[in-house]
All heavy atoms as a GROMACS GRO file, in nm:
protein
  609
    1MET      N    1   0.357  -1.919   1.094
    1MET     CA    2   0.220  -1.879   1.130
    1MET      C    3   0.134  -1.877   1.000
    1MET      O    4   0.164  -1.808   0.911
    1MET     CB    5   0.226  -1.741   1.199
    1MET     CG    6   0.094  -1.691   1.243
    1MET     SD    7   0.116  -1.554   1.356
    1MET     CE    8   0.023  -1.431   1.263
    2ALA      N    9   0.024  -1.949   1.001
    2ALA     CA   10  -0.058  -1.949   0.890
    2ALA      C   11  -0.157  -1.829   0.897
    2ALA      O   12  -0.194  -1.788   0.999
    2ALA     CB   13  -0.143  -2.078   0.885
    3THR      N   14  -0.191  -1.783   0.777
    3THR     CA   15  -0.286  -1.674   0.768
    3THR      C   16  -0.427  -1.735   0.747
    3THR      O   17  -0.438  -1.843   0.679
    3THR     CB   18  -0.256  -1.576   0.651
    3THR    OG1   19  -0.249  -1.650   0.532
    3THR    CG2   20  -0.120  -1.508   0.681
    4SER      N   21  -0.526  -1.671   0.791
    4SER     CA   22  -0.664  -1.718   0.776
    4SER      C   23  -0.714  -1.677   0.640
    4SER      O   24  -0.675  -1.575   0.586
    4SER     CB   25  -0.754  -1.673   0.888
    4SER     OG   26  -0.751  -1.532   0.890
    5PRO      N   27  -0.803  -1.754   0.580
    5PRO     CA   28  -0.857  -1.714   0.451
    5PRO      C   29  -0.936  -1.590   0.464
    5PRO      O   30  -0.983  -1.550   0.577
    5PRO     CB   31  -0.948  -1.827   0.418
    5PRO     CG   32  -0.975  -1.903   0.540
    5PRO     CD   33  -0.861  -1.875   0.637
    6PRO      N   34  -0.955  -1.517   0.356
    6PRO     CA   35  -1.027  -1.386   0.364
    6PRO      C   36  -1.169  -1.410   0.399
    6PRO      O   37  -1.231  -1.510   0.361
    6PRO     CB   38  -1.020  -1.329   0.219
    6PRO     CG   39  -0.949  -1.437   0.138
    6PRO     CD   40  -0.903  -1.538   0.221
    7THR      N   41  -1.228  -1.318   0.476
    7THR     CA   42  -1.370  -1.323   0.510
    7THR      C   43  -1.451  -1.251   0.406
    7THR      O   44  -1.389  -1.188   0.318
    7THR     CB   45  -1.390  -1.256   0.645
    7THR    OG1   46  -1.360  -1.117   0.634
    7THR    CG2   47  -1.311  -1.316   0.757
    8ASP      N   48  -1.578  -1.262   0.413
    8ASP     CA   49  -1.662  -1.194   0.315
    8ASP      C   50  -1.641  -1.040   0.322
    8ASP      O   51  -1.651  -0.976   0.220
    8ASP     CB   52  -1.812  -1.223   0.344
    8ASP     CG   53  -1.844  -1.367   0.303
    8ASP    OD1   54  -1.770  -1.429   0.224
    8ASP    OD2   55  -1.949  -1.415   0.356
    9ALA      N   56  -1.607  -0.987   0.437
    9ALA     CA   57  -1.586  -0.847   0.455
    9ALA      C   58  -1.456  -0.803   0.382
    9ALA      O   59  -1.444  -0.689   0.342
    9ALA     CB   60  -1.581  -0.808   0.600
   10THR      N   61  -1.354  -0.887   0.378
   10THR     CA   62  -1.224  -0.846   0.318
   10THR      C   63  -1.220  -0.882   0.176
   10THR      O   64  -1.132  -0.829   0.103
   10THR     CB   65  -1.106  -0.910   0.397
   10THR    OG1   66  -1.121  -1.051   0.384
   10THR    CG2   67  -1.099  -0.865   0.538
   11ALA      N   68  -1.303  -0.973   0.120
   11ALA     CA   69  -1.293  -1.017  -0.016
   11ALA      C   70  -1.303  -0.900  -0.114
   11ALA      O   71  -1.227  -0.897  -0.206
   11ALA     CB   72  -1.406  -1.121  -0.042
   12PRO      N   73  -1.406  -0.804  -0.105
   12PRO     CA   74  -1.406  -0.696  -0.203
   12PRO      C   75  -1.276  -0.613  -0.200
   12PRO      O   76  -1.229  -0.571  -0.305
   12PRO     CB   77  -1.521  -0.611  -0.155
   12PRO     CG   78  -1.609  -0.706  -0.078
   12PRO     CD   79  -1.516  -0.800  -0.013
   13THR      N   80  -1.216  -0.589  -0.086
   13THR     CA   81  -1.094  -0.518  -0.074
   13THR      C   82  -0.984  -0.590  -0.147
   13THR      O   83  -0.902  -0.533  -0.218
   13THR     CB   84  -1.053  -0.488   0.071
   13THR    OG1   85  -1.163  -0.418   0.135
   13THR    CG2   86  -0.930  -0.410   0.085
   14LEU      N   87  -0.971  -0.721  -0.127
   14LEU     CA   88  -0.871  -0.802  -0.191
   14LEU      C   89  -0.882  -0.802  -0.345
   14LEU      O   90  -0.781  -0.792  -0.416
   14LEU     CB   91  -0.868  -0.945  -0.142
   14LEU     CG   92  -0.835  -0.962   0.002
   14LEU    CD1   93  -0.850  -1.110   0.046
   14LEU    CD2   94  -0.690  -0.920   0.028
   15VAL      N   95  -1.004  -0.801  -0.390
   15VAL     CA   96  -1.034  -0.796  -0.535
   15VAL      C   97  -0.984  -0.657  -0.587
   15VAL      O   98  -0.920  -0.650  -0.692
   15VAL     CB   99  -1.180  -0.826  -0.571
   15VAL    CG1  100  -1.212  -0.793  -0.715
   15VAL    CG2  101  -1.210  -0.968  -0.534
   16LEU      N  102  -1.026  -0.553  -0.519
   16LEU     CA  103  -0.983  -0.417  -0.556
   16LEU      C  104  -0.833  -0.405  -0.560
   16LEU      O  105  -0.770  -0.355  -0.656
   16LEU     CB  106  -1.038  -0.311  -0.460
   16LEU     CG  107  -0.993  -0.166  -0.482
   16LEU    CD1  108  -1.032  -0.115  -0.612
   16LEU    CD2  109  -1.044  -0.087  -0.364
   17GLU      N  110  -0.764  -0.452  -0.455
   17GLU     CA  111  -0.620  -0.447  -0.446
   17GLU      C  112  -0.555  -0.521  -0.560
   17GLU      O  113  -0.462  -0.479  -0.617
   17GLU     CB  114  -0.568  -0.498  -0.312
   17GLU     CG  115  -0.602  -0.409  -0.198
   17GLU     CD  116  -0.581  -0.475  -0.062
   17GLU    OE1  117  -0.543  -0.595  -0.058
   17GLU    OE2  118  -0.598  -0.410   0.034
   18ARG      N  119  -0.601  -0.644  -0.584
   18ARG     CA  120  -0.548  -0.728  -0.692
   18ARG      C  121  -0.561  -0.658  -0.825
   18ARG      O  122  -0.463  -0.657  -0.906
   18ARG     CB  123  -0.615  -0.864  -0.690
   18ARG     CG  124  -0.556  -0.954  -0.804
   18ARG     CD  125  -0.607  -1.091  -0.791
   18ARG     NE  126  -0.566  -1.156  -0.662
   18ARG     CZ  127  -0.639  -1.232  -0.588
   18ARG    NH1  128  -0.760  -1.268  -0.627
   18ARG    NH2  129  -0.585  -1.280  -0.469
   19GLY      N  130  -0.677  -0.600  -0.852
   19GLY     CA  131  -0.695  -0.524  -0.979
   19GLY      C  132  -0.603  -0.408  -0.991
   19GLY      O  133  -0.547  -0.381  -1.102
   20LEU      N  134  -0.581  -0.331  -0.878
   20LEU     CA  135  -0.494  -0.220  -0.880
   20LEU      C  136  -0.352  -0.268  -0.907
   20LEU      O  137  -0.275  -0.203  -0.988
   20LEU     CB  138  -0.502  -0.144  -0.748
   20LEU     CG  139  -0.630  -0.056  -0.730
   20LEU    CD1  140  -0.630  -0.002  -0.583
   20LEU    CD2  141  -0.641   0.054  -0.828
   21VAL      N  142  -0.310  -0.367  -0.836
   21VAL     CA  143  -0.172  -0.421  -0.861
   21VAL      C  144  -0.149  -0.462  -1.004
   21VAL      O  145  -0.047  -0.431  -1.061
   21VAL     CB  146  -0.144  -0.536  -0.753
   21VAL    CG1  147  -0.007  -0.605  -0.796
   21VAL    CG2  148  -0.138  -0.478  -0.618
   22GLU      N  149  -0.248  -0.532  -1.057
   22GLU     CA  150  -0.233  -0.570  -1.199
   22GLU      C  151  -0.220  -0.453  -1.290
   22GLU      O  152  -0.136  -0.455  -1.385
   22GLU     CB  153  -0.351  -0.660  -1.236
   22GLU     CG  154  -0.347  -0.801  -1.175
   22GLU     CD  155  -0.472  -0.879  -1.197
   22GLU    OE1  156  -0.568  -0.827  -1.263
   22GLU    OE2  157  -0.475  -0.993  -1.150
   23LYS      N  158  -0.298  -0.351  -1.269
   23LYS     CA  159  -0.289  -0.227  -1.348
   23LYS      C  160  -0.156  -0.158  -1.325
   23LYS      O  161  -0.093  -0.110  -1.422
   23LYS     CB  162  -0.405  -0.125  -1.312
   23LYS     CG  163  -0.534  -0.176  -1.363
   23LYS     CD  164  -0.641  -0.072  -1.319
   23LYS     CE  165  -0.782  -0.118  -1.362
   23LYS     NZ  166  -0.876  -0.017  -1.320
   24ILE      N  167  -0.110  -0.150  -1.208
   24ILE     CA  168   0.021  -0.090  -1.180
   24ILE      C  169   0.133  -0.165  -1.246
   24ILE      O  170   0.225  -0.103  -1.299
   24ILE     CB  171   0.045  -0.080  -1.022
   24ILE    CG1  172  -0.061   0.010  -0.957
   24ILE    CG2  173   0.190  -0.029  -0.993
   24ILE    CD1  174  -0.072  -0.004  -0.810
   25GLN      N  175   0.129  -0.298  -1.246
   25GLN     CA  176   0.225  -0.375  -1.304
   25GLN      C  177   0.233  -0.353  -1.456
   25GLN      O  178   0.340  -0.371  -1.521
   25GLN     CB  179   0.204  -0.529  -1.280
   25GLN     CG  180   0.234  -0.567  -1.140
   25GLN     CD  181   0.191  -0.706  -1.106
   25GLN    OE1  182   0.097  -0.762  -1.164
   25GLN    NE2  183   0.260  -0.768  -1.008
   26LYS      N  184   0.128  -0.306  -1.516
   26LYS     CA  185   0.120  -0.269  -1.657
   26LYS      C  186   0.163  -0.122  -1.679
   26LYS      O  187   0.156  -0.070  -1.791
   26LYS     CB  188  -0.013  -0.295  -1.713
   26LYS     CG  189  -0.050  -0.443  -1.716
   26LYS     CD  190  -0.194  -0.468  -1.759
   26LYS     CE  191  -0.229  -0.617  -1.749
   26LYS     NZ  192  -0.376  -0.636  -1.778
   27GLY      N  193   0.196  -0.054  -1.570
   27GLY     CA  194   0.250   0.088  -1.583
   27GLY      C  195   0.139   0.190  -1.562
   27GLY      O  196   0.166   0.306  -1.588
   28ASP      N  197   0.028   0.155  -1.507
   28ASP     CA  198  -0.076   0.248  -1.489
   28ASP      C  199  -0.056   0.336  -1.365
   28ASP      O  200  -0.081   0.292  -1.247
   28ASP     CB  201  -0.214   0.177  -1.474
   28ASP     CG  202  -0.332   0.265  -1.465
   28ASP    OD1  203  -0.320   0.387  -1.431
   28ASP    OD2  204  -0.445   0.222  -1.496
   29GLU      N  205  -0.003   0.456  -1.374
   29GLU     CA  206   0.032   0.542  -1.262
   29GLU      C  207  -0.099   0.582  -1.188
   29GLU      O  208  -0.092   0.605  -1.070
   29GLU     CB  209   0.112   0.661  -1.315
   29GLU     CG  210   0.246   0.624  -1.364
   29GLU     CD  211   0.330   0.743  -1.407
   29GLU    OE1  212   0.303   0.852  -1.358
   29GLU    OE2  213   0.422   0.726  -1.490
   30SER      N  214  -0.205   0.601  -1.256
   30SER     CA  215  -0.330   0.644  -1.184
   30SER      C  216  -0.375   0.534  -1.089
   30SER      O  217  -0.431   0.562  -0.981
   30SER     CB  218  -0.440   0.678  -1.283
   30SER     OG  219  -0.486   0.568  -1.358
   31ALA      N  220  -0.347   0.406  -1.124
   31ALA     CA  221  -0.386   0.296  -1.030
   31ALA      C  222  -0.295   0.303  -0.910
   31ALA      O  223  -0.341   0.279  -0.794
   31ALA     CB  224  -0.372   0.162  -1.102
   32PHE      N  225  -0.170   0.343  -0.927
   32PHE     CA  226  -0.075   0.356  -0.814
   32PHE      C  227  -0.124   0.470  -0.723
   32PHE      O  228  -0.120   0.455  -0.598
   32PHE     CB  229   0.065   0.372  -0.856
   32PHE     CG  230   0.163   0.368  -0.739
   32PHE    CD1  231   0.199   0.246  -0.690
   32PHE    CD2  232   0.214   0.482  -0.683
   32PHE    CE1  233   0.283   0.234  -0.580
   32PHE    CE2  234   0.302   0.473  -0.581
   32PHE     CZ  235   0.336   0.354  -0.526
   33ARG      N  236  -0.166   0.581  -0.783
   33ARG     CA  237  -0.221   0.688  -0.705
   33ARG      C  238  -0.340   0.646  -0.624
   33ARG      O  239  -0.350   0.683  -0.505
   33ARG     CB  240  -0.252   0.810  -0.794
   33ARG     CG  241  -0.134   0.896  -0.828
   33ARG     CD  242  -0.183   1.028  -0.891
   33ARG     NE  243  -0.248   1.012  -1.020
   33ARG     CZ  244  -0.185   0.994  -1.133
   33ARG    NH1  245  -0.053   0.991  -1.140
   33ARG    NH2  246  -0.258   0.980  -1.247
   34GLU      N  247  -0.425   0.560  -0.684
   34GLU     CA  248  -0.541   0.517  -0.608
   34GLU      C  249  -0.500   0.428  -0.496
   34GLU      O  250  -0.556   0.441  -0.382
   34GLU     CB  251  -0.625   0.434  -0.706
   34GLU     CG  252  -0.767   0.402  -0.650
   34GLU     CD  253  -0.856   0.331  -0.748
   34GLU    OE1  254  -0.838   0.343  -0.871
   34GLU    OE2  255  -0.948   0.272  -0.704
   35LEU      N  256  -0.405   0.342  -0.514
   35LEU     CA  257  -0.350   0.257  -0.408
   35LEU      C  258  -0.287   0.342  -0.299
   35LEU      O  259  -0.315   0.317  -0.181
   35LEU     CB  260  -0.252   0.161  -0.465
   35LEU     CG  261  -0.200   0.050  -0.371
   35LEU    CD1  262  -0.310  -0.054  -0.345
   35LEU    CD2  263  -0.077  -0.019  -0.420
   36TYR      N  264  -0.214   0.446  -0.338
   36TYR     CA  265  -0.156   0.539  -0.244
   36TYR      C  266  -0.268   0.605  -0.159
   36TYR      O  267  -0.255   0.611  -0.037
   36TYR     CB  268  -0.075   0.641  -0.316
   36TYR     CG  269  -0.017   0.746  -0.228
   36TYR    CD1  270   0.100   0.726  -0.158
   36TYR    CD2  271  -0.092   0.868  -0.205
   36TYR    CE1  272   0.156   0.822  -0.073
   36TYR    CE2  273  -0.036   0.965  -0.112
   36TYR     CZ  274   0.081   0.939  -0.051
   36TYR     OH  275   0.138   1.037   0.034
   37GLU      N  276  -0.369   0.651  -0.226
   37GLU     CA  277  -0.480   0.724  -0.151
   37GLU      C  278  -0.549   0.625  -0.056
   37GLU      O  279  -0.596   0.669   0.048
   37GLU     CB  280  -0.577   0.782  -0.251
   37GLU     CG  281  -0.517   0.901  -0.323
   37GLU     CD  282  -0.607   0.949  -0.437
   37GLU    OE1  283  -0.719   0.912  -0.446
   37GLU    OE2  284  -0.557   1.038  -0.514
   38LEU      N  285  -0.555   0.497  -0.091
   38LEU     CA  286  -0.617   0.404  -0.008
   38LEU      C  287  -0.538   0.374   0.122
   38LEU      O  288  -0.592   0.351   0.233
   38LEU     CB  289  -0.641   0.268  -0.074
   38LEU     CG  290  -0.758   0.259  -0.175
   38LEU    CD1  291  -0.750   0.132  -0.255
   38LEU    CD2  292  -0.887   0.272  -0.100
   39TYR      N  293  -0.409   0.373   0.112
   39TYR     CA  294  -0.318   0.332   0.218
   39TYR      C  295  -0.228   0.430   0.277
   39TYR      O  296  -0.165   0.400   0.381
   39TYR     CB  297  -0.241   0.204   0.172
   39TYR     CG  298  -0.333   0.084   0.160
   39TYR    CD1  299  -0.378   0.050   0.033
   39TYR    CD2  300  -0.377   0.017   0.268
   39TYR    CE1  301  -0.461  -0.058   0.016
   39TYR    CE2  302  -0.466  -0.087   0.256
   39TYR     CZ  303  -0.507  -0.130   0.130
   39TYR     OH  304  -0.589  -0.239   0.116
   40ALA      N  305  -0.212   0.549   0.223
   40ALA     CA  306  -0.109   0.645   0.270
   40ALA      C  307  -0.135   0.680   0.420
   40ALA      O  308  -0.037   0.684   0.502
   40ALA     CB  309  -0.106   0.764   0.191
   41ARG      N  310  -0.255   0.707   0.457
   41ARG     CA  311  -0.283   0.743   0.592
   41ARG      C  312  -0.255   0.630   0.694
   41ARG      O  313  -0.198   0.657   0.799
   41ARG     CB  314  -0.430   0.782   0.609
   41ARG     CG  315  -0.461   0.929   0.580
   41ARG     CD  316  -0.598   0.962   0.630
   41ARG     NE  317  -0.652   1.057   0.543
   41ARG     CZ  318  -0.780   1.068   0.517
   41ARG    NH1  319  -0.866   1.003   0.586
   41ARG    NH2  320  -0.823   1.161   0.431
   42LEU      N  321  -0.292   0.508   0.653
   42LEU     CA  322  -0.268   0.394   0.742
   42LEU      C  323  -0.114   0.369   0.759
   42LEU      O  324  -0.068   0.344   0.866
   42LEU     CB  325  -0.338   0.269   0.688
   42LEU     CG  326  -0.485   0.265   0.691
   42LEU    CD1  327  -0.539   0.147   0.615
   42LEU    CD2  328  -0.533   0.271   0.837
   43VAL      N  329  -0.046   0.382   0.647
   43VAL     CA  330   0.098   0.353   0.651
   43VAL      C  331   0.162   0.467   0.735
   43VAL      O  332   0.249   0.437   0.823
   43VAL     CB  333   0.162   0.356   0.512
   43VAL    CG1  334   0.311   0.354   0.518
   43VAL    CG2  335   0.109   0.229   0.433
   44TYR      N  336   0.127   0.592   0.709
   44TYR     CA  337   0.181   0.702   0.791
   44TYR      C  338   0.151   0.687   0.939
   44TYR      O  339   0.243   0.697   1.024
   44TYR     CB  340   0.120   0.839   0.741
   44TYR     CG  341   0.165   0.951   0.833
   44TYR    CD1  342   0.282   1.019   0.812
   44TYR    CD2  343   0.085   0.992   0.932
   44TYR    CE1  344   0.324   1.120   0.894
   44TYR    CE2  345   0.123   1.094   1.020
   44TYR     CZ  346   0.242   1.162   0.999
   44TYR     OH  347   0.288   1.262   1.084
   45ARG      N  348   0.030   0.654   0.973
   45ARG     CA  349  -0.008   0.636   1.115
   45ARG      C  350   0.075   0.526   1.180
   45ARG      O  351   0.125   0.538   1.290
   45ARG     CB  352  -0.158   0.604   1.123
   45ARG     CG  353  -0.210   0.615   1.263
   45ARG     CD  354  -0.360   0.603   1.264
   45ARG     NE  355  -0.418   0.627   1.139
   45ARG     CZ  356  -0.545   0.609   1.109
   45ARG    NH1  357  -0.623   0.568   1.206
   45ARG    NH2  358  -0.597   0.619   0.989
   46TYR      N  359   0.093   0.409   1.105
   46TYR     CA  360   0.173   0.303   1.160
   46TYR      C  361   0.311   0.343   1.189
   46TYR      O  362   0.372   0.320   1.290
   46TYR     CB  363   0.167   0.182   1.062
   46TYR     CG  364   0.251   0.072   1.094
   46TYR    CD1  365   0.208  -0.027   1.189
   46TYR    CD2  366   0.386   0.060   1.048
   46TYR    CE1  367   0.288  -0.135   1.227
   46TYR    CE2  368   0.463  -0.047   1.083
   46TYR     CZ  369   0.413  -0.147   1.175
   46TYR     OH  370   0.493  -0.248   1.212
   47ILE      N  371   0.376   0.411   1.086
   47ILE     CA  372   0.513   0.459   1.103
   47ILE      C  373   0.522   0.568   1.210
   47ILE      O  374   0.613   0.555   1.295
   47ILE     CB  375   0.564   0.510   0.967
   47ILE    CG1  376   0.573   0.398   0.873
   47ILE    CG2  377   0.698   0.578   0.983
   47ILE    CD1  378   0.610   0.433   0.725
   48PHE      N  379   0.426   0.659   1.212
   48PHE     CA  380   0.437   0.768   1.316
   48PHE      C  381   0.428   0.710   1.457
   48PHE      O  382   0.499   0.755   1.544
   48PHE     CB  383   0.326   0.870   1.294
   48PHE     CG  384   0.326   0.976   1.397
   48PHE    CD1  385   0.416   1.079   1.395
   48PHE    CD2  386   0.240   0.974   1.505
   48PHE    CE1  387   0.418   1.175   1.490
   48PHE    CE2  388   0.239   1.065   1.602
   48PHE     CZ  389   0.335   1.174   1.597
   49LEU      N  390   0.348   0.606   1.476
   49LEU     CA  391   0.338   0.551   1.612
   49LEU      C  392   0.471   0.488   1.661
   49LEU      O  393   0.496   0.469   1.772
   49LEU     CB  394   0.226   0.444   1.616
   49LEU     CG  395   0.090   0.506   1.606
   49LEU    CD1  396  -0.020   0.391   1.595
   49LEU    CD2  397   0.059   0.594   1.733
   50ARG      N  398   0.553   0.458   1.562
   50ARG     CA  399   0.684   0.400   1.596
   50ARG      C  400   0.800   0.507   1.606
   50ARG      O  401   0.877   0.491   1.698
   50ARG     CB  402   0.724   0.290   1.492
   50ARG     CG  403   0.664   0.155   1.535
   50ARG     CD  404   0.585   0.098   1.428
   50ARG     NE  405   0.503  -0.015   1.478
   50ARG     CZ  406   0.374   0.000   1.518
   50ARG    NH1  407   0.314   0.108   1.517
   50ARG    NH2  408   0.318  -0.115   1.565
   51VAL      N  409   0.796   0.604   1.522
   51VAL     CA  410   0.903   0.705   1.524
   51VAL      C  411   0.872   0.825   1.602
   51VAL      O  412   0.964   0.895   1.648
   51VAL     CB  413   0.956   0.734   1.378
   51VAL    CG1  414   1.000   0.614   1.300
   51VAL    CG2  415   0.843   0.810   1.299
   52ARG      N  416   0.747   0.863   1.610
   52ARG     CA  417   0.698   0.979   1.686
   52ARG      C  418   0.753   1.115   1.638
   52ARG      O  419   0.745   1.211   1.708
   52ARG     CB  420   0.731   0.963   1.834
   52ARG     CG  421   0.669   0.848   1.895
   52ARG     CD  422   0.524   0.866   1.911
   52ARG     NE  423   0.465   0.750   1.984
   52ARG     CZ  424   0.339   0.743   2.013
   52ARG    NH1  425   0.256   0.841   1.985
   52ARG    NH2  426   0.291   0.639   2.070
   53ILE      N  427   0.802   1.121   1.515
   53ILE     CA  428   0.854   1.246   1.457
   53ILE      C  429   0.780   1.269   1.325
   53ILE      O  430   0.809   1.182   1.229
   53ILE     CB  431   1.009   1.243   1.440
   53ILE    CG1  432   1.074   1.222   1.580
   53ILE    CG2  433   1.051   1.375   1.374
   53ILE    CD1  434   1.221   1.196   1.565
   54PRO      N  435   0.691   1.364   1.315
   54PRO     CA  436   0.613   1.377   1.193
   54PRO      C  437   0.693   1.380   1.060
   54PRO      O  438   0.655   1.310   0.970
   54PRO     CB  439   0.536   1.508   1.215
   54PRO     CG  440   0.530   1.520   1.360
   54PRO     CD  441   0.659   1.467   1.413
   55GLN      N  442   0.800   1.456   1.059
   55GLN     CA  443   0.876   1.464   0.933
   55GLN      C  444   0.942   1.328   0.894
   55GLN      O  445   0.940   1.291   0.780
   55GLN     CB  446   0.988   1.570   0.940
   55GLN     CG  447   1.065   1.590   0.812
   55GLN     CD  448   0.973   1.639   0.697
   55GLN    OE1  449   0.888   1.728   0.714
   55GLN    NE2  450   0.976   1.573   0.583
   56ASP      N  451   0.987   1.258   0.994
   56ASP     CA  452   1.042   1.126   0.971
   56ASP      C  453   0.938   1.030   0.918
   56ASP      O  454   0.957   0.946   0.828
   56ASP     CB  455   1.110   1.071   1.092
   56ASP     CG  456   1.240   1.137   1.128
   56ASP    OD1  457   1.291   1.214   1.046
   56ASP    OD2  458   1.295   1.112   1.234
   57ALA      N  459   0.821   1.040   0.982
   57ALA     CA  460   0.708   0.954   0.939
   57ALA      C  461   0.663   0.991   0.795
   57ALA      O  462   0.638   0.894   0.715
   57ALA     CB  463   0.586   0.964   1.033
   58GLU      N  464   0.667   1.115   0.761
   58GLU     CA  465   0.634   1.149   0.619
   58GLU      C  466   0.745   1.095   0.528
   58GLU      O  467   0.704   1.044   0.421
   58GLU     CB  468   0.626   1.301   0.610
   58GLU     CG  469   0.502   1.359   0.676
   58GLU     CD  470   0.502   1.511   0.680
   58GLU    OE1  471   0.578   1.574   0.595
   58GLU    OE2  472   0.432   1.569   0.757
   59ASP      N  473   0.865   1.115   0.560
   59ASP     CA  474   0.975   1.062   0.475
   59ASP      C  475   0.969   0.911   0.457
   59ASP      O  476   0.987   0.864   0.347
   59ASP     CB  477   1.112   1.108   0.528
   59ASP     CG  478   1.134   1.259   0.524
   59ASP    OD1  479   1.065   1.326   0.453
   59ASP    OD2  480   1.231   1.301   0.592
   60LEU      N  481   0.950   0.843   0.570
   60LEU     CA  482   0.944   0.700   0.562
   60LEU      C  483   0.822   0.648   0.484
   60LEU      O  484   0.828   0.542   0.418
   60LEU     CB  485   0.947   0.638   0.702
   60LEU     CG  486   1.082   0.656   0.772
   60LEU    CD1  487   1.074   0.628   0.925
   60LEU    CD2  488   1.188   0.560   0.706
   61THR      N  489   0.716   0.719   0.497
   61THR     CA  490   0.589   0.682   0.423
   61THR      C  491   0.619   0.698   0.270
   61THR      O  492   0.589   0.604   0.191
   61THR     CB  493   0.472   0.764   0.462
   61THR    OG1  494   0.440   0.743   0.600
   61THR    CG2  495   0.348   0.737   0.378
   62ALA      N  496   0.682   0.808   0.236
   62ALA     CA  497   0.717   0.835   0.096
   62ALA      C  498   0.810   0.722   0.041
   62ALA      O  499   0.788   0.668  -0.069
   62ALA     CB  500   0.782   0.975   0.077
   63GLU      N  501   0.905   0.691   0.126
   63GLU     CA  502   1.001   0.582   0.084
   63GLU      C  503   0.935   0.446   0.073
   63GLU      O  504   0.962   0.373  -0.014
   63GLU     CB  505   1.120   0.578   0.189
   63GLU     CG  506   1.222   0.471   0.156
   63GLU     CD  507   1.295   0.489   0.021
   63GLU    OE1  508   1.304   0.605  -0.029
   63GLU    OE2  509   1.340   0.388  -0.035
   64THR      N  510   0.836   0.422   0.158
   64THR     CA  511   0.764   0.295   0.152
   64THR      C  512   0.693   0.280   0.015
   64THR      O  513   0.700   0.182  -0.048
   64THR     CB  514   0.667   0.287   0.265
   64THR    OG1  515   0.733   0.290   0.388
   64THR    CG2  516   0.578   0.163   0.256
   65PHE      N  517   0.632   0.389  -0.025
   65PHE     CA  518   0.557   0.383  -0.152
   65PHE      C  519   0.654   0.387  -0.274
   65PHE      O  520   0.625   0.329  -0.380
   65PHE     CB  521   0.450   0.497  -0.153
   65PHE     CG  522   0.328   0.459  -0.076
   65PHE    CD1  523   0.314   0.501   0.055
   65PHE    CD2  524   0.229   0.379  -0.130
   65PHE    CE1  525   0.200   0.469   0.127
   65PHE    CE2  526   0.116   0.346  -0.058
   65PHE     CZ  527   0.100   0.387   0.070
   66ALA      N  528   0.763   0.454  -0.257
   66ALA     CA  529   0.859   0.454  -0.368
   66ALA      C  530   0.911   0.315  -0.387
   66ALA      O  531   0.927   0.268  -0.496
   66ALA     CB  532   0.978   0.552  -0.336
   67ARG      N  533   0.940   0.250  -0.275
   67ARG     CA  534   0.986   0.107  -0.291
   67ARG      C  535   0.884   0.013  -0.345
   67ARG      O  536   0.913  -0.076  -0.424
   67ARG     CB  537   1.034   0.055  -0.152
   67ARG     CG  538   1.168   0.114  -0.108
   67ARG     CD  539   1.205   0.056   0.025
   67ARG     NE  540   1.329   0.117   0.075
   67ARG     CZ  541   1.406   0.060   0.161
   67ARG    NH1  542   1.388  -0.064   0.205
   67ARG    NH2  543   1.524   0.124   0.195
   68ALA      N  544   0.761   0.039  -0.305
   68ALA     CA  545   0.651  -0.041  -0.360
   68ALA      C  546   0.640  -0.020  -0.510
   68ALA      O  547   0.625  -0.120  -0.583
   68ALA     CB  548   0.520  -0.003  -0.294
   69TRP      N  549   0.650   0.102  -0.559
   69TRP     CA  550   0.651   0.129  -0.699
   69TRP      C  551   0.761   0.060  -0.778
   69TRP      O  552   0.737  -0.002  -0.876
   69TRP     CB  553   0.654   0.286  -0.726
   69TRP     CG  554   0.662   0.316  -0.871
   69TRP    CD1  555   0.776   0.353  -0.942
   69TRP    CD2  556   0.556   0.310  -0.963
   69TRP    NE1  557   0.742   0.379  -1.072
   69TRP    CE2  558   0.607   0.350  -1.087
   69TRP    CE3  559   0.418   0.288  -0.956
   69TRP    CZ2  560   0.531   0.356  -1.204
   69TRP    CZ3  561   0.338   0.295  -1.072
   69TRP    CH2  562   0.401   0.333  -1.197
   70ARG      N  563   0.883   0.060  -0.716
   70ARG     CA  564   0.999   0.003  -0.784
   70ARG      C  565   0.992  -0.149  -0.791
   70ARG      O  566   1.040  -0.209  -0.874
   70ARG     CB  567   1.125   0.044  -0.720
   70ARG     CG  568   1.165   0.191  -0.738
   70ARG     CD  569   1.303   0.223  -0.691
   70ARG     NE  570   1.324   0.198  -0.549
   70ARG     CZ  571   1.311   0.288  -0.454
   70ARG    NH1  572   1.274   0.413  -0.485
   70ARG    NH2  573   1.332   0.263  -0.325
   71SER      N  574   0.927  -0.206  -0.693
   71SER     CA  575   0.929  -0.358  -0.685
   71SER      C  576   0.788  -0.420  -0.715
   71SER      O  577   0.772  -0.542  -0.699
   71SER     CB  578   0.975  -0.401  -0.540
   71SER     OG  579   0.882  -0.354  -0.444
   72ILE      N  580   0.696  -0.343  -0.763
   72ILE     CA  581   0.554  -0.393  -0.786
   72ILE      C  582   0.556  -0.511  -0.884
   72ILE      O  583   0.474  -0.600  -0.875
   72ILE     CB  584   0.467  -0.283  -0.824
   72ILE    CG1  585   0.317  -0.321  -0.808
   72ILE    CG2  586   0.485  -0.234  -0.967
   72ILE    CD1  587   0.270  -0.329  -0.665
   73SER      N  588   0.650  -0.514  -0.977
   73SER     CA  589   0.650  -0.622  -1.073
   73SER      C  590   0.675  -0.756  -1.014
   73SER      O  591   0.637  -0.860  -1.066
   73SER     CB  592   0.743  -0.596  -1.187
   73SER     OG  593   0.882  -0.588  -1.129
   74ALA      N  594   0.744  -0.760  -0.901
   74ALA     CA  595   0.778  -0.886  -0.832
   74ALA      C  596   0.666  -0.933  -0.732
   74ALA      O  597   0.675  -1.035  -0.679
   74ALA     CB  598   0.902  -0.871  -0.755
   75PHE      N  599   0.566  -0.845  -0.713
   75PHE     CA  600   0.457  -0.875  -0.621
   75PHE      C  601   0.375  -0.992  -0.671
   75PHE      O  602   0.335  -1.002  -0.782
   75PHE     CB  603   0.371  -0.753  -0.602
   75PHE     CG  604   0.263  -0.768  -0.499
   75PHE    CD1  605   0.296  -0.778  -0.366
   75PHE    CD2  606   0.133  -0.782  -0.540
   75PHE    CE1  607   0.193  -0.795  -0.265
   75PHE    CE2  608   0.031  -0.799  -0.441
   75PHE     CZ  609   0.062  -0.803  -0.309
   0.00000   0.00000   0.00000
């Protein structure tokens, strides 16, 4: 399945994300916090809708971001 190119509405977000990822890859923890703040609610909500247990959703959200931190250099 092919993905569509970014629209004008998503382009600023992609630039922001790319900049954050580049900073994180250089070890900037504050950039990772910013990325977390941008997406933690969305990730939690997505997970919660699947597991329906708040504590499990919190744990899985934390694990998701921990894995992202550990593997960001390969992104």
